[in-house]
Wavefront OBJ file of the C-alpha trace (Angstrom):
o trace
v 124.135 63.586 111.264
v 121.358 63.494 108.684
v 122.153 65.224 105.386
v 120.593 65.812 101.985
v 122.072 64.581 98.708
v 122.698 68.228 97.801
v 124.860 68.625 100.912
v 126.820 65.470 100.111
v 127.429 66.738 96.573
v 128.537 70.264 97.549
v 130.727 68.887 100.343
v 133.069 67.566 97.652
v 134.060 71.112 96.652
v 137.523 72.108 97.953
v 136.185 75.147 99.829
v 133.581 72.991 101.602
v 135.697 69.882 102.230
v 137.546 71.651 105.090
v 134.321 72.007 107.116
v 134.315 69.387 109.862
v 131.198 67.531 110.974
v 131.874 68.598 114.567
v 131.708 72.268 113.541
v 128.385 71.710 111.788
v 127.020 69.931 114.855
v 128.243 72.808 117.054
v 126.316 75.327 114.915
v 123.174 73.163 115.017
v 123.371 72.773 118.821
v 124.535 76.245 119.851
v 123.886 78.903 117.217
v 124.702 82.571 117.722
v 121.759 83.428 115.503
v 118.869 81.644 113.810
v 116.486 82.678 111.051
v 113.608 80.879 109.373
v 113.580 81.223 105.588
v 110.365 81.762 103.643
v 110.550 78.130 102.443
v 110.669 76.869 106.050
v 114.358 76.008 106.069
v 116.381 77.128 109.084
v 119.577 79.176 108.944
v 121.954 78.972 111.901
v 125.308 80.642 112.434
v 128.183 80.228 114.877
v 131.811 81.310 114.877
v 134.499 78.634 114.522
v 137.596 79.445 116.630
v 139.768 76.912 114.749
v 139.099 78.832 111.516
v 140.096 82.292 112.769
v 136.614 82.812 114.248
v 134.967 82.784 110.823
v 131.168 82.425 110.908
v 129.806 79.098 109.652
v 126.259 79.111 108.283
v 124.320 75.845 108.369
v 121.024 75.449 106.525
v 118.669 72.836 107.954
v 115.500 71.439 106.455
v 112.187 72.180 108.140
v 112.672 69.193 110.491
v 115.468 71.120 112.242
v 117.974 68.276 112.037
v 118.724 67.460 108.381
v 121.696 69.465 107.076
v 121.125 70.869 103.588
v 124.104 73.225 103.287
v 127.083 74.508 105.274
v 129.546 77.223 104.348
v 131.599 80.064 105.780
v 129.503 83.206 105.491
v 131.494 86.342 104.640
v 128.408 88.547 104.999
v 127.411 87.485 108.529
v 126.665 90.343 110.907
v 125.891 89.729 114.551
l 1 2 3 4 5 6 7 8 9 10 11 12 13 14 15 16 17 18 19 20 21 22 23 24 25 26 27 28 29 30 31 32 33 34 35 36 37 38 39 40 41 42 43 44 45 46 47 48 49 50 51 52 53 54 55 56 57 58 59 60 61 62 63 64 65 66 67 68 69 70 71 72 73 74 75 76 77 78
C-alpha cells in the first residue's frame, strides 16, 4: 500500500493506530461512496463490521492508489 508521509505521521495518533491496513484496502477496493475533492484527491467510504459498522473514510491522492489519510467519519451519510 502506497502512503504519504502525512499519513504515516497521523497514523501514530492513538485514534488512528487502531485502523488496520486491510480495512483501508477494503475501502479503496470496494467503497460505498466516492467523491472527488476540488484539489483532485479522492474520498472513499465503507463501513467496517469489526468496528461496529462505523464508516471509514480514506483520502487518496489523484493517482487513486496513494493513501493520504484514513479515519472514522462520524458525519458520513449514505
